[in-house]
DRENPA-561426 format. One line per 3 residues: their letters; for each residue x, y, z of N, C-alpha, C. Coordinates in nm, 4 decimals, always signed. Layout:
N
A> X Y Z X Y Z X Y Z  ... .
This chain:
130
MPK> +0.0852 -0.1178 +0.0000 +0.0000 +0.0000 +0.0000 +0.0900 +0.1245 +0.0000  +0.0663 +0.2189 -0.0900 +0.1450 +0.3427 -0.0939 +0.1323 +0.4207 +0.0374  +0.2341 +0.4985 +0.0689 +0.2368 +0.5739 +0.1950 +0.1178 +0.6680 +0.2088 .
RAR> +0.0819 +0.7351 +0.1007 -0.0297 +0.8302 +0.1057 -0.1613 +0.7578 +0.1369  -0.1825 +0.6448 +0.0735 -0.3044 +0.5669 +0.0982 -0.3071 +0.5167 +0.2429  -0.1921 +0.4733 +0.2943 -0.1848 +0.4262 +0.4340 -0.2140 +0.5410 +0.5290 .
LYE> -0.1645 +0.6608 +0.4987 -0.1914 +0.7779 +0.5826 -0.3407 +0.8062 +0.5874  -0.4075 +0.8044 +0.4717 -0.5520 +0.8275 +0.4695 -0.6264 +0.7172 +0.5444  -0.5794 +0.5965 +0.5321 -0.6406 +0.4855 +0.6061 -0.6269 +0.5096 +0.7565 .
MLR> -0.5092 +0.5497 +0.7998 -0.4880 +0.5766 +0.9425 -0.5748 +0.6925 +0.9900  -0.5895 +0.7954 +0.9084 -0.6752 +0.9075 +0.9457 -0.8215 +0.8643 +0.9564  -0.8659 +0.7805 +0.8638 -1.0031 +0.7272 +0.8729 -1.0182 +0.6435 +1.0000 .
FIF> -0.9165 +0.5631 +1.0311 -0.9201 +0.4802 +1.1518 -0.9306 +0.5682 +1.2760  -0.8541 +0.6760 +1.2787 -0.8576 +0.7672 +1.3939 -0.9946 +0.8338 +1.4045  -1.0516 +0.8764 +1.2926 -1.1838 +0.9394 +1.2936 -1.2904 +0.8412 +1.3435 .
VGG> -1.2907 +0.7205 +1.2871 -1.3873 +0.6179 +1.3280 -1.3646 +0.5825 +1.4751  -1.2394 +0.5666 +1.5119 -1.2074 +0.5356 +1.6508 -1.2537 +0.6453 +1.7453  -1.2370 +0.7700 +1.7027 -1.2832 +0.8819 +1.7850 -1.4336 +0.8812 +1.8037 .
ACF> -1.5052 +0.8536 +1.6950 -1.6517 +0.8458 +1.7049 -1.6939 +0.7316 +1.7970  -1.6271 +0.6187 +1.7841 -1.6599 +0.5036 +1.8696 -1.6208 +0.5309 +2.0145  -1.5101 +0.6036 +2.0348 -1.4721 +0.6416 +2.1698 -1.5788 +0.7305 +2.2326 .
LFD> -1.6283 +0.8285 +2.1577 -1.7328 +0.9162 +2.2116 -1.8576 +0.8368 +2.2483  -1.8922 +0.7398 +2.1640 -2.0048 +0.6514 +2.1942 -1.9771 +0.5737 +2.3226  -1.8595 +0.5126 +2.3316 -1.8165 +0.4344 +2.4481 -1.8160 +0.5215 +2.5740 .
YGL> -1.7550 +0.6380 +2.5646 -1.7397 +0.7299 +2.6778 -1.8754 +0.7797 +2.7268  -1.9606 +0.8187 +2.6331 -2.0937 +0.8659 +2.6701 -2.1782 +0.7565 +2.7331  -2.1721 +0.6374 +2.6752 -2.2491 +0.5265 +2.7304 -2.1968 +0.4857 +2.8680 .
LYV> -2.0647 +0.4891 +2.8874 -2.0065 +0.4622 +3.0195 -2.0653 +0.5571 +3.1229  -2.0708 +0.6843 +3.0886 -2.1246 +0.7840 +3.1808 -2.2726 +0.7608 +3.2097  -2.3503 +0.7402 +3.1057 -2.4951 +0.7211 +3.1230 -2.5234 +0.5965 +3.2075 .
LTA> -2.4553 +0.4870 +3.1759 -2.4800 +0.3626 +3.2498 -2.4362 +0.3720 +3.3951  -2.3300 +0.4471 +3.4217 -2.2809 +0.4597 +3.5585 -2.3586 +0.5656 +3.6360  -2.3688 +0.6845 +3.5804 -2.4295 +0.7970 +3.6517 -2.5821 +0.7895 +3.6589 .
YAG> -2.6454 +0.7407 +3.5520 -2.7918 +0.7422 +3.5482 -2.8552 +0.6052 +3.5693  -2.7926 +0.5006 +3.5184 -2.8494 +0.3668 +3.5377 -2.7995 +0.3028 +3.6675  -2.6967 +0.3628 +3.7288 -2.6483 +0.3153 +3.8575 -2.5632 +0.1889 +3.8524 .
LYY> -2.5120 +0.1540 +3.7343 -2.4272 +0.0356 +3.7251 -2.2882 +0.0649 +3.7805  -2.2243 -0.0367 +3.8337 -2.0861 -0.0274 +3.8793 -2.0001 +0.0089 +3.7589  -1.9007 +0.0958 +3.7771 -1.8253 +0.1489 +3.6633 -1.7596 +0.0406 +3.5781 .
LVS> -1.7145 -0.0701 +3.6369 -1.6521 -0.1759 +3.5563 -1.7556 -0.2501 +3.4710  -1.8773 -0.2631 +3.5209 -1.9849 -0.3236 +3.4415 -2.0198 -0.2288 +3.3265  -2.0350 -0.1013 +3.3580 -2.0628 -0.0015 +3.2543 -1.9524 +0.0022 +3.1498 .
AAV> -1.8279 -0.0047 +3.1952 -1.7140 -0.0009 +3.1034 -1.7150 -0.1217 +3.0102  -1.7491 -0.2383 +3.0629 -1.7537 -0.3594 +2.9801 -1.8659 -0.3507 +2.8767  -1.9827 -0.3050 +2.9183 -2.0971 -0.2942 +2.8274 -2.0696 -0.1904 +2.7189 .
SFT> -2.0240 -0.0729 +2.7592 -2.0006 +0.0340 +2.6615 -1.8873 -0.0032 +2.5653  -1.7823 -0.0669 +2.6163 -1.6713 -0.1092 +2.5314 -1.7193 -0.2126 +2.4302  -1.7951 -0.3107 +2.4751 -1.8425 -0.4177 +2.3876 -1.9321 -0.3630 +2.2766 .
LSV> -2.0248 -0.2773 +2.3100 -2.1125 -0.2193 +2.2080 -2.0340 -0.1318 +2.1105  -1.9337 -0.0621 +2.1618 -1.8534 +0.0213 +2.0717 -1.7681 -0.0641 +1.9785  -1.7319 -0.1858 +2.0202 -1.6571 -0.2774 +1.9334 -1.7413 -0.3167 +1.8121 .
FLN> -1.8683 -0.3472 +1.8344 -1.9559 -0.3831 +1.7221 -1.9742 -0.2647 +1.6268  -1.9912 -0.1453 +1.6828 -2.0014 -0.0256 +1.5995 -1.8711 -0.0039 +1.5232  -1.7590 -0.0203 +1.5909 -1.6284 -0.0031 +1.5279 -1.6064 -0.1035 +1.4154 .
YWL> -1.6473 -0.2261 +1.4374 -1.6313 -0.3304 +1.3354 -1.7039 -0.2909 +1.2070  -1.8277 -0.2509 +1.2228 -1.9075 -0.2130 +1.1065 -1.8463 -0.0918 +1.0362  -1.8071 +0.0095 +1.1135 -1.7489 +0.1294 +1.0534 -1.6127 +0.1010 +0.9888 .
CLV> -1.5364 +0.0091 +1.0462 -1.4084 -0.0281 +0.9844 -1.4313 -0.0928 +0.8482  -1.5311 -0.1773 +0.8398 -1.5607 -0.2410 +0.7113 -1.6092 -0.1398 +0.6078  -1.6932 -0.0481 +0.6512 -1.7561 +0.0471 +0.5596 -1.6647 +0.1647 +0.5260 .
CVF> -1.5933 +0.2164 +0.6249 -1.5211 +0.3425 +0.6061 -1.3686 +0.3333 +0.6061  -1.3120 +0.2444 +0.6846 -1.1670 +0.2475 +0.7056 -1.0923 +0.1560 +0.6101  -1.1171 +0.0282 +0.6202 -1.0440 -0.0710 +0.5420 -1.1291 -0.1112 +0.4227 .
RGA> -1.1344 -0.0258 +0.3258 -1.2207 -0.0462 +0.2090 -1.1809 -0.1716 +0.1327  -1.2808 -0.2416 +0.0834 -1.2550 -0.3631 +0.0079 -1.2304 -0.4829 +0.0966  -1.2682 -0.4721 +0.2231 -1.2432 -0.5814 +0.3162 -1.3704 -0.6598 +0.3469 .
NAQ> -1.4725 -0.6467 +0.2643 -1.6015 -0.7108 +0.2925 -1.5964 -0.8633 +0.2857  -1.5097 -0.9170 +0.2046 -1.5021 -1.0626 +0.1887 -1.4041 -1.1215 +0.2887  -1.4410 -1.1152 +0.4136 -1.3552 -1.1671 +0.5192 -1.3797 -1.3157 +0.5410 .
SRR> -1.2739 -1.3845 +0.5757 -1.2881 -1.5246 +0.6124 -1.3409 -1.5341 +0.7553  -1.3915 -1.6491 +0.7872 -1.4382 -1.6727 +0.9236 -1.3227 -1.6556 +1.0219  -1.2056 -1.7006 +0.9812 -1.0870 -1.6891 +1.0658 -1.0542 -1.5415 +1.0934 .
AKM> -1.0639 -1.4561 +0.9912 -1.0359 -1.3133 +1.0083 -1.1367 -1.2493 +1.1032  -1.2637 -1.2860 +1.0900 -1.3663 -1.2323 +1.1799 -1.3406 -1.2777 +1.3235  -1.3049 -1.4027 +1.3391 -1.2755 -1.4553 +1.4734 -1.1553 -1.3810 +1.5329 .
FFF> -1.0553 -1.3539 +1.4503 -0.9375 -1.2816 +1.4966 -0.9765 -1.1402 +1.5387  -1.0616 -1.0748 +1.4602 -1.1065 -0.9393 +1.4925 -1.1742 -0.9378 +1.6295  -1.2699 -1.0269 +1.6483 -1.3419 -1.0264 +1.7747 -1.2588 -1.0839 +1.8889 .
GSS> -1.1684 -1.1750 +1.8590 -1.0761 -1.2248 +1.9619 -0.9850 -1.1139 +2.0116  -0.9349 -1.0330 +1.9185 -0.8510 -0.9197 +1.9593 -0.9335 -0.8183 +2.0381  -1.0612 -0.8075 +2.0060 -1.1500 -0.7170 +2.0802 -1.1719 -0.7662 +2.2222 .
IAG> -1.1846 -0.8965 +2.2395 -1.1996 -0.9527 +2.3740 -1.0743 -0.9253 +2.4561  -0.9578 -0.9443 +2.3925 -0.8325 -0.9124 +2.4614 -0.8256 -0.7627 +2.4915  -0.8731 -0.6788 +2.3977 -0.8786 -0.5348 +2.4207 -0.9704 -0.5004 +2.5367 .
LGL> -1.0821 -0.5723 +2.5488 -1.1731 -0.5531 +2.6619 -1.1015 -0.5864 +2.7923  -1.0282 -0.6974 +2.7926 -0.9531 -0.7350 +2.9127 -0.8510 -0.6289 +2.9501  -0.7798 -0.5772 +2.8499 -0.6821 -0.4714 +2.8739 -0.7512 -0.3453 +2.9247 .
NQL> -0.8640 -0.3099 +2.8646 -0.9410 -0.1934 +2.9085 -0.9841 -0.2087 +3.0541  -1.0369 -0.3247 +3.0889 -1.0844 -0.3465 +3.2251 -0.9691 -0.3407 +3.3257  -0.8563 -0.4007 +3.2902 -0.7394 -0.3990 +3.3783 -0.6906 -0.2559 +3.3999 .
LMW> -0.6836 -0.1797 +3.2919 -0.6402 -0.0404 +3.3031 -0.7394 +0.0429 +3.3835  -0.8683 +0.0255 +3.3573 -0.9699 +0.1001 +3.4325 -0.9613 +0.0679 +3.5811  -0.9538 -0.0596 +3.6140 -0.9456 -0.1008 +3.7545 -0.8195 -0.0439 +3.8199 .
SLV> -0.7061 -0.0537 +3.7493 -0.5794 -0.0033 +3.8039 -0.5844 +0.1469 +3.8287  -0.6374 +0.2184 +3.7307 -0.6424 +0.3642 +3.7435 -0.7451 +0.4110 +3.8453  -0.8599 +0.3454 +3.8503 -0.9660 +0.3897 +3.9409 -0.9444 +0.3369 +4.0829 .
DLA> -0.9296 +0.2065 +4.0962 -0.9221 +0.1482 +4.2307 -0.7842 +0.1598 +4.2950  -0.6794 +0.1508 +4.2167 -0.5453 +0.1572 +4.2745 -0.4893 +0.2996 +4.2768  -0.5061 +0.3726 +4.1664 -0.4508 +0.5086 +4.1581 -0.5517 +0.6152 +4.2028 .
HIH> -0.6766 +0.5757 +4.2286 -0.7832 +0.6652 +4.2759 -0.8102 +0.7821 +4.1812  -0.8134 +0.7498 +4.0506 -0.8467 +0.8471 +3.9480 -0.9944 +0.8276 +3.9120  -1.0673 +0.9354 +3.8950 -1.2092 +0.9265 +3.8602 -1.2250 +0.8465 +3.7305 .
YMI> -1.3297 +0.7640 +3.7240 -1.3480 +0.6758 +3.6084 -1.3592 +0.7503 +3.4761  -1.4129 +0.8719 +3.4781 -1.4272 +0.9482 +3.3537 -1.2935 +1.0085 +3.3086  -1.1974 +1.0176 +3.3972 -1.0621 +1.0601 +3.3601 -0.9792 +0.9383 +3.3215 .
AKP> -1.0019 +0.8273 +3.3886 -0.9275 +0.7043 +3.3602 -0.9619 +0.6488 +3.2211  -1.0855 +0.6663 +3.1775 -1.1297 +0.6084 +3.0505 -1.0487 +0.6574 +2.9307  -1.0242 +0.7883 +2.9138 -0.9432 +0.8294 +2.7981 -0.8009 +0.7733 +2.8007 .
VAA> -0.7441 +0.7583 +2.9178 -0.6097 +0.7005 +2.9292 -0.6127 +0.5551 +2.8827  -0.7081 +0.4799 +2.9349 -0.7219 +0.3394 +2.8963 -0.7513 +0.3274 +2.7469  -0.8380 +0.4132 +2.6978 -0.8759 +0.4087 +2.5553 -0.7567 +0.4368 +2.4645 .
GIV> -0.6709 +0.5284 +2.5037 -0.5529 +0.5591 +2.4233 -0.4597 +0.4397 +2.4100  -0.4415 +0.3681 +2.5173 -0.3553 +0.2496 +2.5153 -0.4195 +0.1382 +2.4338  -0.5472 +0.1167 +2.4554 -0.6184 +0.0116 +2.3829 -0.6262 +0.0455 +2.2330 .
MLW> -0.6307 +0.1741 +2.1982 -0.6367 +0.2136 +2.0578 -0.5155 +0.1626 +1.9797  -0.3984 +0.1715 +2.0387 -0.2782 +0.1219 +1.9714 -0.2900 -0.0279 +1.9453  -0.3355 -0.1006 +2.0432 -0.3598 -0.2447 +2.0322 -0.4580 -0.2713 +1.9179 .
NYV> -0.5668 -0.1961 +1.9172 -0.6717 -0.2174 +1.8179 -0.6254 -0.1939 +1.6753  -0.5511 -0.0875 +1.6523 -0.5124 -0.0578 +1.5143 -0.4294 -0.1707 +1.4554  -0.3294 -0.2125 +1.5285 -0.2393 -0.3152 +1.4773 -0.3139 -0.4457 +1.4517 .
LKR> -0.3867 -0.4934 +1.5491 -0.4528 -0.6231 +1.5339 -0.5753 -0.6189 +1.4449  -0.6533 -0.5154 +1.4532 -0.7762 -0.5102 +1.3727 -0.7463 -0.4863 +1.2255  -0.6413 -0.4158 +1.1975 -0.6018 -0.3980 +1.0578 -0.5694 -0.5338 +0.9972 .
RAV> -0.4957 -0.6131 +1.0704 -0.4617 -0.7471 +1.0230 -0.5878 -0.8318 +1.0071  -0.6785 -0.8212 +1.1017 -0.7988 -0.9021 +1.0976 -0.8912 -0.8617 +0.9832  -0.9153 -0.7325 +0.9693 -1.0101 -0.6857 +0.8680 -0.9561 -0.7083 +0.7275 .
LGS> -0.8279 -0.6910 +0.7096 -0.7700 -0.7106 +0.5777 -0.7382 -0.8561 +0.5485  -0.7621 -0.9425 +0.6472 -0.7461 -1.0864 +0.6247 -0.6029 -1.1338 +0.6202  -0.5117 -1.0617 +0.6801 -0.3718 -1.1050 +0.6779 -0.3345 -1.1790 +0.8054 .
V> -0.4249 -1.2626 +0.8533 -0.3952 -1.3439 +0.9719 -0.3721 -1.4863 +0.9304 .
């Protein structure tokens, strides 16, 4: 892939990721502050729903021409998402319960770290290079 095309792909990934982060972040707040769920439960629910939104947007907007995915590639995508959920939960717990940082401040930190994980693995999964 030419450098310019890869740059545009990365920019689309960042835009889609940002939209999914806002969805995740907003849902985390609503589920915790208004629905009264424990922040780790809210974080798991909001992260999981944002993964499905991200998957669809990655297929449609980011990694164009990736519609013909193998079952193995889809499994890899969602497997990496499960690992990303585990990493997100570990980071949230560490930042909130151990470092005593408010969950709404801890979330962007955790999301930034998980984003790096997601780009590398999900690109491989969506493009079928697993």
